[in-house]
Backbone bond lengths (Angstrom), bond angles and torsions (degrees), N, CA, C in turn:
res aa  C-N    CA-C-N  psi(-1)  N-CA   C-N-CA  omega(-1)  CA-C   N-CA-C  phi
1 M - - - 1.466 - - 1.515 104.48 -
2 S 1.395 115.12 131.66 1.396 123.78 174.75 1.550 116.65 -74.61
3 A 1.262 117.51 154.56 1.417 125.27 179.74 1.526 106.67 -68.99
4 P 1.393 113.54 142.01 1.435 119.53 178.40 1.618 107.29 -64.46
5 A 1.334 107.03 147.11 1.546 113.09 175.08 1.558 111.86 -66.06
6 P 1.341 113.51 138.00 1.479 115.96 -179.03 1.471 107.37 -68.67
7 P 1.336 116.94 163.04 1.503 124.08 178.82 1.587 112.37 -67.40
8 Y 1.266 118.60 153.48 1.418 122.41 171.89 1.532 107.89 -81.96
9 L 1.285 117.82 158.13 1.344 122.25 -175.03 1.562 112.00 -63.33
10 A 1.456 114.28 -34.74 1.367 117.98 172.42 1.449 114.63 -61.03
11 D 1.426 119.18 -34.93 1.398 112.88 172.84 1.514 122.06 -76.42
12 V 1.341 114.12 -3.09 1.529 119.19 175.36 1.476 106.92 -97.66
13 I 1.306 118.72 -37.07 1.495 122.26 -174.62 1.509 109.37 -117.56
14 P 1.280 118.90 99.56 1.486 121.61 175.89 1.480 109.62 -50.02
15 G 1.379 116.98 138.79 1.430 120.12 179.46 1.598 117.04 98.69
16 L 1.261 112.67 -33.85 1.506 115.01 172.67 1.468 106.77 -64.39
17 R 1.364 116.29 136.94 1.433 121.29 174.75 1.532 112.29 -127.41
18 G 1.353 116.13 145.60 1.280 123.22 -175.74 1.509 114.95 102.57
19 R 1.282 117.73 171.47 1.433 128.92 173.96 1.494 116.52 -130.89
20 G 1.320 113.94 148.25 1.449 119.73 -176.27 1.471 118.12 79.03
21 V 1.381 113.84 -63.11 1.490 117.43 172.36 1.627 105.70 -133.64
22 V 1.376 106.22 116.55 1.529 112.44 -179.83 1.435 105.32 -116.87
23 L 1.356 113.51 148.14 1.377 125.92 -177.99 1.617 108.84 -95.02
24 A 1.363 113.50 145.00 1.555 116.60 -176.67 1.467 104.17 -147.03
25 D 1.368 113.50 157.43 1.402 124.14 177.23 1.522 102.92 -78.76
26 P 1.485 117.40 138.61 1.482 119.01 178.23 1.573 109.85 -66.44
27 A 1.328 121.70 -15.99 1.524 114.83 171.67 1.487 118.41 -68.63
28 D 1.316 111.35 -14.11 1.428 119.33 -178.68 1.688 114.71 -91.77
29 F 1.370 113.26 2.54 1.323 114.54 -168.06 1.542 114.39 -61.12
30 A 1.339 116.76 -50.10 1.452 116.05 -179.81 1.442 113.74 -63.52
31 D 1.369 123.05 -37.92 1.455 123.63 -177.79 1.413 106.60 -64.99
32 I 1.411 122.18 -44.21 1.439 123.33 -176.61 1.463 110.64 -64.73
33 A 1.354 116.92 -48.75 1.425 118.62 -179.72 1.593 110.38 -55.96
34 L 1.329 117.99 -53.80 1.504 119.37 -179.25 1.537 113.25 -57.50
35 T 1.396 119.48 -35.13 1.387 125.29 -175.51 1.634 105.87 -68.22
36 L 1.338 111.09 -43.18 1.474 116.10 -173.38 1.514 106.52 -75.67
37 L 1.310 127.88 -34.95 1.325 130.66 165.06 1.411 117.26 -48.75
38 G 1.319 109.78 -57.35 1.450 118.57 170.04 1.539 119.42 -51.92
39 A 1.282 114.79 -31.26 1.489 117.62 -176.29 1.552 111.50 -93.86
40 G 1.318 113.58 11.17 1.536 120.50 168.79 1.423 108.14 94.66
41 Y 1.433 125.56 11.51 1.434 118.82 177.67 1.457 113.28 -83.24
42 T 1.338 116.40 150.66 1.471 126.87 165.92 1.455 106.40 -83.42
43 V 1.320 121.49 124.37 1.318 124.81 -172.46 1.607 108.36 -114.21
44 C 1.406 114.35 127.15 1.417 125.39 170.05 1.387 110.69 -107.29
45 E 1.310 119.17 159.09 1.502 120.28 -177.62 1.452 108.56 -144.98
46 I 1.378 113.59 145.21 1.402 124.67 175.41 1.623 107.00 -124.14
47 D 1.282 115.93 127.44 1.478 115.74 168.92 1.501 108.09 -94.44
48 G 1.408 115.46 105.54 1.428 128.30 -174.70 1.460 112.20 -78.59
49 S 1.322 125.98 -3.81 1.513 122.95 -167.62 1.472 111.71 -58.59
50 E 1.390 121.22 -25.53 1.442 119.82 -179.88 1.463 110.26 -113.71
51 L 1.346 122.25 10.71 1.419 123.77 -174.06 1.618 111.61 -99.30
52 T 1.293 111.38 80.24 1.451 118.68 -178.41 1.529 118.13 -97.54
53 T 1.303 114.17 -10.18 1.516 118.34 179.23 1.483 109.95 -126.85
54 R 1.347 113.16 170.63 1.488 119.49 174.70 1.508 105.03 -67.44
55 R 1.352 118.80 -42.56 1.531 123.94 177.62 1.466 118.57 -38.03
56 V 1.361 110.55 -44.24 1.448 119.34 -175.37 1.612 110.14 -103.81
57 A 1.207 122.25 -28.05 1.499 126.29 -178.46 1.474 108.84 -69.30
58 L 1.265 121.06 -49.01 1.462 120.76 179.83 1.477 120.03 -59.43
59 P 1.380 116.56 -41.41 1.337 119.72 175.11 1.547 110.48 -61.46
60 A 1.360 119.56 -44.24 1.430 125.89 172.35 1.412 118.20 -52.25
61 L 1.345 113.70 -51.26 1.414 123.73 172.25 1.503 118.56 -50.88
62 A 1.459 108.65 -52.92 1.396 116.16 -176.10 1.685 110.19 -64.20
63 A 1.353 113.64 -43.16 1.409 120.68 177.06 1.606 114.18 -55.12
64 A 1.258 111.39 -49.05 1.524 118.03 -174.68 1.557 108.30 -63.87
65 L 1.391 119.40 -30.30 1.457 121.15 -176.07 1.610 109.92 -97.50
66 H 1.262 111.92 -4.16 1.502 121.19 -175.15 1.565 109.60 59.44
67 L 1.262 112.99 48.92 1.544 120.42 174.23 1.530 113.57 -88.43
68 P 1.294 112.82 143.97 1.421 117.16 -171.44 1.499 111.33 -95.45
69 G 1.375 115.32 173.42 1.422 119.84 163.31 1.627 114.27 66.90
70 A 1.221 106.15 -143.53 1.551 120.39 -176.09 1.476 114.68 -76.03
71 A 1.325 118.01 0.47 1.492 125.21 -178.43 1.562 105.58 -59.40
72 D 1.310 122.30 -26.33 1.395 123.38 -178.97 1.578 117.23 -80.32
73 R 1.427 113.91 -4.17 1.427 113.60 177.16 1.594 110.75 -146.89
74 N 1.274 119.23 0.79 1.470 120.61 177.80 1.598 111.35 -126.61
75 L 1.231 113.17 137.89 1.497 114.19 -174.60 1.519 108.22 -80.99
76 D 1.300 121.64 -30.84 1.465 122.56 175.60 1.576 111.77 -65.32
77 A 1.329 112.39 -44.47 1.442 120.14 173.16 1.565 112.92 -57.30
78 L 1.362 111.63 -42.73 1.429 117.22 176.87 1.480 116.09 -53.82
79 M 1.429 112.78 -50.03 1.533 118.15 177.21 1.472 105.95 -65.39
80 D 1.238 129.89 -44.34 1.463 128.08 -179.81 1.477 113.06 -51.83
81 T 1.387 116.92 -47.33 1.362 121.56 -176.50 1.491 116.28 -79.76
82 L 1.217 116.91 -22.15 1.483 123.20 170.14 1.483 109.28 -66.20
83 R 1.290 118.60 -44.15 1.506 116.76 175.49 1.509 116.24 -55.71
84 D 1.354 117.40 -17.34 1.429 121.38 -173.84 1.595 108.59 -103.47
85 L 1.342 119.22 13.15 1.422 123.99 178.89 1.438 113.66 -53.22
86 P 1.429 118.55 -43.34 1.537 119.08 176.08 1.458 113.08 -51.90
87 D 1.400 121.59 -38.15 1.379 128.14 -173.40 1.510 107.17 -81.27
88 R 1.265 124.18 -32.07 1.454 129.30 -178.48 1.504 109.48 -80.13
89 W 1.401 116.21 -27.74 1.570 118.16 178.31 1.598 104.19 -127.93
90 P 1.288 112.18 72.34 1.482 122.33 -177.59 1.618 113.52 -62.18
91 R 1.341 116.36 -23.79 1.407 115.91 -178.23 1.638 111.96 -95.22
92 A 1.226 111.03 1.72 1.450 119.75 -176.68 1.625 113.51 -109.98
93 D 1.264 121.57 143.80 1.385 120.60 173.47 1.557 107.86 -128.30
94 R 1.406 114.54 -0.43 1.427 123.64 179.55 1.509 106.38 -141.44
95 L 1.371 118.64 111.45 1.367 124.61 -172.82 1.594 106.27 -128.37
96 V 1.388 114.26 125.08 1.495 117.58 176.92 1.398 110.86 -126.98
97 L 1.316 116.30 132.98 1.541 126.34 174.09 1.531 110.22 -92.61
98 L 1.316 113.55 117.15 1.622 115.30 -178.25 1.673 95.84 -101.90
99 W 1.418 114.70 122.19 1.369 121.16 -176.87 1.454 106.83 -113.57
100 R 1.473 118.73 89.23 1.501 119.57 177.13 1.520 111.33 -67.54
101 A 1.299 113.98 149.22 1.416 127.88 173.89 1.621 109.02 56.91
102 A 1.335 115.50 41.76 1.437 119.53 -178.40 1.503 111.23 -61.75
103 E 1.309 118.93 -24.17 1.444 118.23 -178.91 1.433 115.49 -62.19
104 Q 1.359 116.47 -14.68 1.490 115.14 -180.00 1.565 109.07 -73.47
105 F 1.322 114.03 -36.68 1.493 114.61 176.02 1.587 113.92 -78.13
106 V 1.361 114.10 -34.73 1.445 118.01 174.68 1.518 109.55 -59.59
107 E 1.303 117.46 -41.56 1.517 116.88 -177.60 1.576 110.34 -84.30
108 G 1.254 115.63 -31.28 1.628 117.39 -179.81 1.468 112.27 -66.05
109 E 1.367 115.35 -45.24 1.479 120.72 -172.57 1.520 106.57 -144.89
110 P 1.477 119.08 69.38 1.427 117.85 179.67 1.437 125.83 -49.93
111 Q 1.428 110.30 -37.64 1.552 116.85 178.30 1.532 112.84 -67.86
112 V 1.360 110.56 -39.00 1.494 115.12 -178.52 1.649 110.76 -74.95
113 W 1.282 115.92 -32.64 1.352 126.02 174.64 1.626 109.92 -55.82
114 E 1.358 115.00 -47.83 1.521 125.60 179.40 1.522 105.91 -61.77
115 E 1.399 116.85 -46.30 1.399 118.49 -177.66 1.606 110.87 -64.53
116 V 1.283 118.16 -39.03 1.432 120.42 -178.83 1.537 108.40 -69.28
117 A 1.354 116.60 -47.31 1.443 119.94 174.57 1.486 119.49 -57.35
118 D 1.361 112.90 -30.56 1.469 121.10 173.71 1.507 105.45 -63.33
119 I 1.367 116.36 -55.45 1.336 119.05 -171.93 1.517 109.28 -59.67
120 L 1.467 118.58 -44.34 1.401 119.45 179.81 1.613 111.63 -58.23
121 R 1.360 116.41 -38.17 1.449 119.49 173.70 1.467 117.46 -62.97
122 Q 1.385 115.44 -44.41 1.354 114.94 178.10 1.589 113.88 -70.68
123 A 1.326 115.19 -32.19 1.466 112.45 171.58 1.478 115.87 -57.12
124 S 1.401 110.07 -44.41 1.541 118.60 -179.67 1.487 110.11 -58.26
125 R 1.330 118.66 -45.81 1.462 118.96 179.67 1.504 112.66 -63.51
126 E 1.434 117.28 -48.05 1.418 118.77 -178.19 1.561 109.95 -61.07
127 L 1.349 118.51 -40.42 1.413 121.89 -174.78 1.477 115.25 -64.47
128 R 1.390 114.65 -31.99 1.584 123.91 178.15 1.510 109.03 -57.35
129 G 1.350 116.43 -30.02 1.471 116.27 -175.97 1.638 109.19 -72.53
130 A 1.320 111.13 -21.67 1.433 118.68 175.84 1.419 118.48 -93.11
131 A 1.446 112.30 15.46 1.420 119.66 -172.17 1.519 118.89 52.58
132 F 1.317 117.39 40.19 1.499 127.10 177.90 1.382 107.49 -131.34
133 A 1.313 114.68 115.49 1.524 129.75 176.20 1.548 108.52 -71.07
134 F 1.362 119.16 118.85 1.426 120.37 162.76 1.491 110.18 -137.06
135 E 1.255 117.90 127.22 1.504 121.29 177.22 1.511 109.21 -146.61
136 T 1.282 120.81 163.31 1.413 129.27 177.46 1.407 112.91 -117.76
137 V 1.375 121.73 132.33 1.360 121.97 173.44 1.689 103.00 -110.14
138 A 1.327 112.36 120.31 1.560 121.00 -178.62 1.475 104.18 -100.13
139 F 1.238 113.95 116.95 1.575 123.00 -179.85 1.544 102.06 -88.36
140 V 1.249 119.00 109.90 1.399 118.56 176.21 1.597 114.58 -124.68
141 D 1.306 109.25 136.20 1.503 112.39 178.95 1.498 108.56 -108.20
142 G 1.431 110.38 136.12 1.394 121.69 -179.15 1.556 118.54 91.51
143 Y 1.332 108.26 14.29 1.623 113.71 177.45 1.542 111.77 -108.71
144 D 1.321 117.37 24.27 1.570 119.52 -175.00 1.525 114.41 46.06
145 V 1.283 114.39 42.57 1.494 119.71 168.41 1.369 107.40 -83.45
146 P 1.314 121.84 117.88 1.511 122.35 -178.32 1.545 109.06 -68.98
147 P 1.276 113.91 141.50 1.561 119.94 170.64 1.511 107.79 -59.86
148 L 1.366 114.68 143.16 1.495 115.66 178.60 1.618 109.96 -87.91
149 L 1.317 118.07 -19.54 1.400 125.45 171.43 1.603 107.78 58.37
150 L 1.439 111.15 49.52 1.519 116.26 -174.11 1.561 106.22 -74.25
151 G 1.296 119.53 -31.72 1.425 117.45 179.42 1.667 111.97 -88.04
152 V 1.103 120.23 7.80 1.552 124.74 175.21 1.533 111.36 -94.08
153 P 1.288 120.67 112.61 1.437 123.24 177.60 1.547 109.43 -59.46
154 H 1.255 116.07 145.21 1.461 117.23 -178.42 1.598 101.87 -155.40
155 H 1.411 101.28 152.87 1.438 107.51 -174.32 1.661 107.83 -125.27
156 P 1.263 118.86 147.72 1.460 118.74 -176.92 1.645 106.87 -64.90
157 G 1.330 113.25 149.08 1.449 119.53 175.63 1.438 108.73 112.32
158 S 1.380 114.27 -170.66 1.454 121.59 -177.56 1.455 116.32 -76.69
159 V 1.298 123.73 153.90 1.415 129.08 176.10 1.456 106.06 -95.26
160 P 1.414 120.15 120.27 1.415 118.27 175.24 1.421 115.80 -55.71
């Protein structure tokens, strides 16, 4: 009998939408990180404030996930090494990449960002079949992503 598939981030954190790569408001970084740590995720982080091009973003991505070889400069190698995440992280079955200031890369090289995001989504889908959760939360400023307000107490019913 195979192991059950791990939950998606959207199942763990109400309000997150999407699978593989999800966008979040930077104001929610600490709450999201703490919630995921509490849910048993291994958390990797990228500070994207200076990552405006492929030349600097791929090495940061590869370093954050401890990827070997050409993953830091080649998209095909990135995909190949992402498939090996369960071997690279043997003590983890839930891995999340928190990418701060992702809008810098999105705006710097939008087409390359889309390619990288597609690769991250594809890796997420493929790894779920191996009962390994891998997703990315891209924290973007200025993209009308509503804050989740995870740390704000709320009560059911109307607001006065």
